[in-house]
C-alpha positions in Angstrom: -9.2 9.8 32.5 -9.8 13.3 31.2 -8.7 15.5 28.4 -8.0 18.4 30.7 -4.5 19.9 30.5 -2.8 19.7 34.0 0.0 22.2 35.0 2.5 19.3 34.8 1.2 18.3 31.4 1.4 21.9 30.2 4.9 22.3 31.3 5.8 19.0 29.6 4.3 20.1 26.3 5.9 23.5 26.5 9.2 21.9 26.9 8.6 20.2 23.6 9.6 16.8 24.8 9.3 14.3 22.0 10.0 10.9 23.3 11.6 7.8 21.8 11.8 4.8 24.0 12.2 1.0 24.1 12.3 -2.0 26.3 12.2 -5.7 25.9 9.3 -7.8 26.9 9.7 -9.9 30.0 9.6 -13.1 28.0 12.5 -11.7 25.9 14.8 -10.8 28.8 18.0 -12.7 29.4 19.0 -14.2 32.8 21.3 -12.1 34.9 24.2 -14.4 34.1 23.8 -13.8 30.4 26.6 -11.9 28.6 25.6 -8.5 27.3 27.3 -6.3 24.8 30.4 -4.4 25.9 31.1 -2.9 22.5 30.9 0.9 22.5 27.7 1.9 20.8 27.4 4.5 17.9 25.9 7.8 18.7 22.2 8.3 18.3 20.9 4.9 19.4 17.6 6.5 20.4 16.9 8.0 17.0 13.5 6.3 16.7 12.3 7.7 20.0 10.1 6.3 22.7 6.4 5.1 22.9 3.9 3.5 25.2 0.8 1.4 24.6 -2.0 -0.8 25.7 -2.7 0.8 29.1 -4.0 -1.3 32.0 -5.2 0.0 35.4 -1.8 -1.1 36.9 0.5 -1.3 33.9 1.7 0.0 30.5 4.0 -1.2 27.7 7.1 1.0 27.1 8.9 0.8 23.8 12.0 1.8 22.0 14.3 0.5 19.4 18.1 1.1 19.3 18.9 2.3 15.7 21.8 4.8 15.2 21.5 4.2 11.4 17.7 3.7 11.1 17.3 3.6 7.3 20.1 1.0 6.8 19.1 -1.9 9.0 19.6 0.0 12.3 23.4 0.1 12.5 23.7 -1.8 15.8 26.4 -4.4 16.6 25.2 -8.0 16.4 25.1 -8.3 20.2 22.6 -8.2 23.1 22.6 -4.7 24.6 21.3 -4.0 28.1 18.9 -1.0 28.3 18.0 0.6 31.6 14.5 2.0 32.0 12.7 3.9 34.7 9.2 5.2 35.4 8.5 8.2 37.6 5.5 10.2 38.9 7.1 13.5 37.7 8.9 14.6 34.6 12.1 15.4 36.5 12.3 11.8 37.9 12.4 12.9 41.5 10.0 10.2 42.5 10.9 7.0 40.5 8.4 4.2 41.1 9.7 1.5 38.8 13.1 0.7 37.2 14.8 -2.2 35.7 17.0 -3.5 32.9 15.8 -5.0 29.6 17.9 -6.5 26.9 17.7 -5.3 23.3 18.4 -8.4 21.1 19.6 -8.4 17.5 17.1 -11.0 16.4 14.3 -8.5 17.3 16.0 -5.5 15.7 17.3 -4.3 19.1 13.7 -3.3 20.0 12.6 -3.2 23.6 9.2 -3.8 25.0 8.9 -3.4 28.8 5.6 -4.5 30.3 5.6 -2.4 33.5 3.2 -3.4 36.3 2.5 -2.2 39.8 1.4 1.3 38.7 -1.5 3.3 40.0 -4.7 3.5 38.0 -5.8 6.5 36.0 -2.7 8.7 36.4 0.2 10.1 34.3 3.7 8.7 34.5 7.0 9.7 32.8 9.6 7.3 31.5 13.0 7.1 29.8 15.7 4.7 28.7 19.5 4.7 29.0 22.3 2.6 27.4 25.9 3.0 26.5 26.1 6.4 28.2 23.2 7.7 26.1 19.8 8.9 27.4 16.5 8.8 25.6 14.2 11.7 25.7 11.5 11.6 28.3 8.1 10.1 27.5 4.7 10.6 29.1 2.0 8.0 29.4 -1.2 7.2 31.3 -2.7 4.1 32.9 -6.3 3.1 32.5 -9.0 3.7 35.2 -9.5 1.3 38.0 -11.4 -1.9 37.1 -14.7 -1.0 38.8 -14.6 2.8 38.3 -17.6 4.1 36.4 -17.3 7.9 36.4 -15.0 10.4 34.7 -14.3 10.5 31.0 -12.1 9.0 28.3 -10.6 11.0 25.4 -9.8 8.9 22.4 -8.0 10.1 19.3 -8.9 7.9 16.3 -6.2 7.8 13.6 -5.3 5.8 10.5 -3.7 5.7 7.1 -0.5 7.7 7.1 1.3 7.6 3.7 4.7 9.1 3.9 4.7 9.9 0.2 1.4 11.7 0.3 2.2 14.3 2.9 3.5 15.3 6.3 1.8 13.9 9.4 0.7 17.3 10.6 -2.6 16.2 12.1 -0.6 14.8 15.0 0.6 18.3 16.0 -3.0 19.3 16.6 -3.8 15.9 18.3 -0.9 16.6 20.7 -2.5 19.9 21.7 -5.8 18.2 22.4 -4.2 15.9 25.0 -6.0 12.6 24.4 -5.8 9.8 27.0 -5.2 7.2 24.3 -4.6 7.2 20.6 -6.4 4.4 18.7 -4.6 3.7 15.4 -6.6 1.3 13.3 -4.3 0.5 10.4 -2.0 1.5 7.6 0.8 2.7 9.8 3.2 2.4 6.9 2.7 1.9 3.2 4.5 -0.8 1.3 4.5 1.1 -2.0 7.7 1.7 -4.0 9.4 5.1 -3.9 7.9 7.6 -6.3 10.0 10.2 -8.0 7.1 12.7 -7.9 6.2 12.1 -4.2 6.2 15.0 -1.8 8.4 12.8 0.5 10.0 9.8 -1.2 9.9 6.4 0.4 13.3 4.9 1.3 14.7 1.9 -0.6 14.3 1.0 -4.3 11.1 -0.9 -4.3 8.4 -2.5 -2.1 9.6 -4.2 1.1 9.8 -8.0 1.1 12.5 -8.8 3.6 12.8 -8.1 7.3 15.5 -5.5 6.8 13.4 -3.7 4.2 10.4 -3.6 6.4 12.5 -2.4 9.3 13.8 0.4 7.2 10.3 1.5 6.1 9.1 1.6 9.7 12.2 3.5 10.8 11.5 6.1 8.1 8.0 6.6 9.3 9.1 6.9 12.9 11.3 9.8 12.0 8.3 12.1 11.3 8.6 14.6 14.1 4.8 15.0 14.7 4.3 11.2 14.9 7.3 10.9 17.2 6.0 13.6 19.5 2.5 12.0 19.7 4.0 8.6 20.6 6.0 10.3 23.3 3.0 12.0 24.9 0.2 9.4 25.0 -0.2 5.6 24.9 -1.2 4.1 21.6 -3.5 1.1 21.0 -2.7 -0.2 17.5 -3.8 -2.8 15.0 -2.8 -3.3 11.3 -4.7 -3.3 8.1 -3.3 -4.3 4.6 -0.5 -1.8 3.8 1.6 -3.0 6.7 2.1 -6.1 4.5 0.5 -5.9 1.0 -2.4 -4.0 -0.5 -5.8 -5.9 0.0 -4.2 -9.2 1.1 -6.4 -11.7 2.8 -5.0 -14.3 5.1 -2.1 -15.9 3.2 -3.4 -14.7 -0.2 -1.6 -11.7 -1.7 -3.2 -9.1 -3.9 -1.5 -10.6 -6.9 -1.1 -14.4 -6.4 0.3 -14.8 -10.0 3.3 -12.6 -9.0 3.7 -13.7 -5.4 3.7 -17.5 -5.0 2.4 -18.8 -1.7 5.7 -19.7 -0.1 7.2 -16.3 -1.1 4.1 -14.5 0.4 4.3 -16.5 3.6 8.0 -15.3 3.9 6.8 -11.8 3.3 4.1 -12.1 6.0 6.7 -13.4 8.4 9.0 -10.4 7.8 6.2 -7.9 7.9 4.6 -9.2 11.1 8.0 -9.3 12.9 8.8 -5.7 11.8 5.4 -4.6 13.0 5.9 -6.1 16.4 9.4 -4.6 16.6 8.1 -1.1 16.1 4.8 -1.1 18.1 4.3 -0.7 21.9 2.5 -4.1 22.3 2.8 -6.9 24.8 4.6 -10.2 24.4 1.3 -11.8 23.4 2.0 -10.2 20.0 5.4 -11.8 19.4 4.9 -13.4 16.0 5.0 -17.1 15.3 6.3 -17.1 11.8 3.5 -15.8 9.5 1.1 -15.5 12.4 0.6 -12.7 15.0 -2.0 -12.3 17.7 -3.4 -8.7 17.5 -7.1 -9.0 18.5 -7.4 -8.1 22.1 -9.5 -6.4 24.7 -8.8 -3.4 26.8 -11.0 -2.1 29.7 -11.3 1.5 30.8 -13.1 0.9 34.1 -16.8 0.3 33.7 -17.0 3.2 31.3 -15.7 1.5 28.1 -14.6 -1.8 26.8 -12.4 -1.7 23.6 -12.4 -4.7 21.4 -9.5 -4.5 18.9 -10.0 -6.6 15.8 -7.8 -8.2 13.2 -9.7 -8.1 9.9 -6.8 -9.3 7.7 -5.2 -12.4 9.0 -8.2 -14.7 9.3 -10.4 -13.5 6.5 -11.6 -15.4 3.4 -10.4 -14.1 0.0 -12.5 -11.2 -1.2 -15.6 -11.7 -3.2 -15.7 -10.5 -6.8 -19.5 -10.2 -7.2 -22.7 -9.4 -5.3 -23.6 -13.0 -5.1 -20.1 -13.8 -3.8 -20.4 -11.1 -1.1 -23.5 -12.9 0.2 -21.9 -16.3 0.4 -22.4 -17.5 4.0 -19.1 -19.4 4.1 -17.1 -16.1 3.8 -15.6 -14.8 7.1 -13.9 -11.6 8.0 -12.7 -12.6 11.4 -12.4 -16.4 11.4 -14.2 -18.7 13.8 -12.1 -18.2 16.8 -12.0 -14.4 16.7 -15.7 -14.3 15.9 -16.6 -16.3 19.1 -14.2 -14.1 21.1 -15.9 -10.9 19.9 -19.4 -12.1 20.4 -18.6 -13.3 23.9 -17.0 -10.0 24.7 -20.1 -8.1 23.6 -22.7 -10.3 25.2 -21.0 -10.4 28.6 -19.6 -6.9 28.8 -20.1 -4.9 32.0 -19.2 -1.6 30.3 -21.4 1.3 29.6 -19.9 1.7 26.1 -18.8 -1.2 23.9 -16.3 0.1 21.4 -15.0 -2.0 18.4 -11.8 -1.1 16.6 -12.4 -2.4 13.0 -9.9 -1.6 10.3 -12.5 -1.5 7.6 -15.9 0.0 7.3 -18.9 -1.9 8.7 -21.8 0.3 7.5 -22.9 -0.2 3.9 -21.4 1.8 1.1 -23.7 1.7 -2.0 -21.6 3.1 -4.8 -24.4 2.8 -7.5 -26.6 5.8 -7.9 -30.2 4.8 -8.2 -31.5 1.2 -8.4 -29.3 -1.7 -7.4 -26.2 -2.0 -5.3 -22.5 -1.8 -5.8 -20.1 -2.5 -2.9 -16.5 -2.4 -1.9 -15.7 -6.1 -1.5 -12.7 -5.5 0.7 -14.8 -3.9 3.4 -17.5 -5.6 5.5 -19.9 -5.2 2.6 -18.0 -8.0 1.0 -18.8 -10.3 3.9 -22.5 -9.6 4.2 -23.7 -12.7 6.2 -21.1 -12.3 9.0 -21.6 -8.5 9.1 -25.4 -8.9 9.4 -25.0 -11.4 12.1 -23.0 -8.9 14.2 -25.5 -6.1 13.5 -28.4 -8.3 14.8 -26.3 -8.9 17.9 -25.9 -5.2 18.4 -29.6 -4.9 19.2 -28.8 -6.6 22.5 -25.5 -4.9 23.2 -25.2 -1.8 25.4 -24.1 1.3 23.4 -22.1 -0.3 20.5 -19.8 2.1 18.6 -17.5 1.0 15.8 -14.3 3.0 15.2 -12.8 2.5 11.7 -10.2 3.7 9.2 -9.2 2.6 5.7 -11.3 4.9 3.6 -9.2 8.1 3.7 -12.5 9.8 4.2 -14.7 10.9 7.1 -17.8 8.7 6.9 -19.9 8.7 10.0 -23.0 6.5 9.9 -25.9 4.9 11.8 -25.5 1.1 11.8 -28.7 -0.6 10.7 -29.9 -4.1 11.7 -30.4 -4.8 8.0 -29.1 -2.5 5.3 -31.2 -4.2 2.7 -34.3 -2.9 4.6 -34.3 0.9 4.8 -36.9 0.7 7.6 -34.9 -1.6 9.9 -33.8 -0.5 13.3 -30.7 1.6 14.0 -28.5 -0.5 16.3 -25.3 1.5 16.7 -23.0 4.1 15.3 -19.8 4.0 13.3 -17.0 6.6 13.0 -14.8 6.1 9.9 -11.9 8.4 10.5 -10.2 10.2 7.7 -6.5 9.6 7.0 -3.6 11.3 8.6 -2.0 12.0 5.1 -3.1 9.3 2.6 -4.6 10.8 -0.6 -2.9 14.1 0.3 -4.8 17.4 -0.2 -7.9 16.3 -2.1 -9.9 18.5 -4.5 -13.0 19.0 -2.3 -15.2 20.2 -5.1 -14.3 17.1 -7.2 -14.9 14.9 -4.2 -18.4 16.2 -3.6 -19.3 16.0 -7.3 -18.5 12.3 -7.1 -19.9 11.4 -3.8 -22.9 13.7 -3.1 -25.1 11.9 -5.7 -24.7 8.8 -3.6 -26.2 10.3 -0.5 -29.8 9.4 -1.3 -28.8 5.7 -1.7 -27.0 5.8 1.7 -29.4 7.6 4.1 -27.5 6.1 7.1 -24.5 8.4 6.3 -24.6 11.4 8.6 -21.3 13.1 7.5 -19.1 12.7 4.5 -15.8 14.6 4.0 -12.4 14.3 2.4 -10.1 16.5 4.4 -7.1 15.0 6.2 -7.1 14.8 10.0 -8.5 12.5 12.8 -11.5 12.2 15.1 -11.5 13.2 18.8 -14.0 11.4 20.9 -14.9 12.3 24.5 -16.6 9.3 26.1 -18.7 9.9 29.2 -21.5 7.9 30.8 -24.2 10.0 29.2 -22.8 10.1 25.7 -19.9 10.5 23.3 -19.1 13.9 22.0 -17.0 13.7 18.8 -15.1 16.3 16.9 -13.8 15.8 13.4 -10.5 17.6 13.4 -9.0 18.5 10.1 -6.0 20.4 8.7 -5.8 22.8 5.8 -2.9 21.0 4.2 -0.4 18.1 4.5 1.9 19.4 1.8 3.9 21.5 4.3 5.5 20.7 7.7 3.0 23.0 9.4 -0.7 23.3 8.9 -3.8 25.1 10.4 -6.2 22.8 12.2 -9.9 23.3 12.7 -13.1 21.5 13.7 -15.1 20.4 10.7 -18.1 19.1 12.6 -19.3 18.1 16.1 -21.4 14.9 16.6 -23.1 13.2 19.5 -24.0 9.6 20.4 -26.4 9.5 23.4 -26.3 6.6 25.8 -29.3 4.3 25.3 -30.2 5.8 21.9 -28.5 4.0 19.1 -27.1 6.1 16.2 -25.3 9.3 15.8 -26.3 12.9 15.1 -24.6 16.0 13.9 -24.8 18.7 16.6 
């Protein structure tokens, strides 16, 4: 894979194609004999666009959801609707290589997830959907490199935390121009907060979402952002969720406010939130929820160049600690026993040059207390010290581990230390905590530095700290990772001016990260 802009790609971007697509997973298809809807469909069934995700060397997931009235439950008839899809080697569909019919079912919000196989490795494809005489816009995607390929490069855009009420999603306009091979979104795709009368863009509804319809409406609103829609239509996404897709700072089946959300009510909320998440993301049938459970941790291979381990740091974790002693309790887990074994096995036996870990929350230490002593964020890996330290010790034997993170609404780029309690311990890896797309809005930079700069001496592993909105762009090659922190001057207007705040480098075989 490469970030170079091909002539076909340039023509596609110039045409301004913003794609909205959908398809139903093979497991959700109906037999040929099944009755499909014959009711005429309302106009605008492809209002939520198209997307693709989880690239394989021979396959890709294509997505769309039929929703002519997206902010009011979708507006579709309560019937199964056949949706035709096709994949081509060119944007004019002169050479179609795969086509078929999926069925959009009302019980899944008329979403469609097509797991297309039989494609060629490391190449671009175009796709589209058709139903009821209506045609979706064209989408572009890309497959992963061949299994044993070891050359070339991989361009990853790292994004997270897009709060509709805090600003426009303008960093995606710059991301689109940078032409990433894949977008890694590590959490907080929506926010569950109530509408605010003073917000720049007000959330739909009248309060927080709790029911399936309410979560569907919230996702649909976010999907209408034109920059987000265009990015989905131009590159595959690899996604995982954090807390705001459900409830702020939830842990397993424990809500932020147990006194206000009884267990049974919160389980019902989890069930609704996870289903709405599946319905709106380009993921495989392995992610179809089972009530209040969803399988999101998974592994993607990009030849022998990179292995990407995508974590779920919400569903299996212990409740957050409330003290330093609690954070050092060895019984606390962030990942749960099964996911922990899965991650360790994947790291120990990886054939890849680079071992990337998508972790929703920060792994490096954040000591908030200036001077002697420690003060941690207990919702992050600092609140699960024993398990975190076990992984960091493992990193010493892992080839080129790099953690890619969100959550903080800040750029925080760090060396990972074997033992943060010992300043002289070895550096074993690097972590990129990406800033937010829009969450926290346009921060006062001077006020930010007055608050955070005094903490720098207590956190010598931090290499870069910043509070602009944007994303990180990482070019992964055999000899190293070249990273750019891309920021925008504002998210308070539909257009913004992008720039590179900093350039950093991780060299293969030399743990840690440095500012170039």
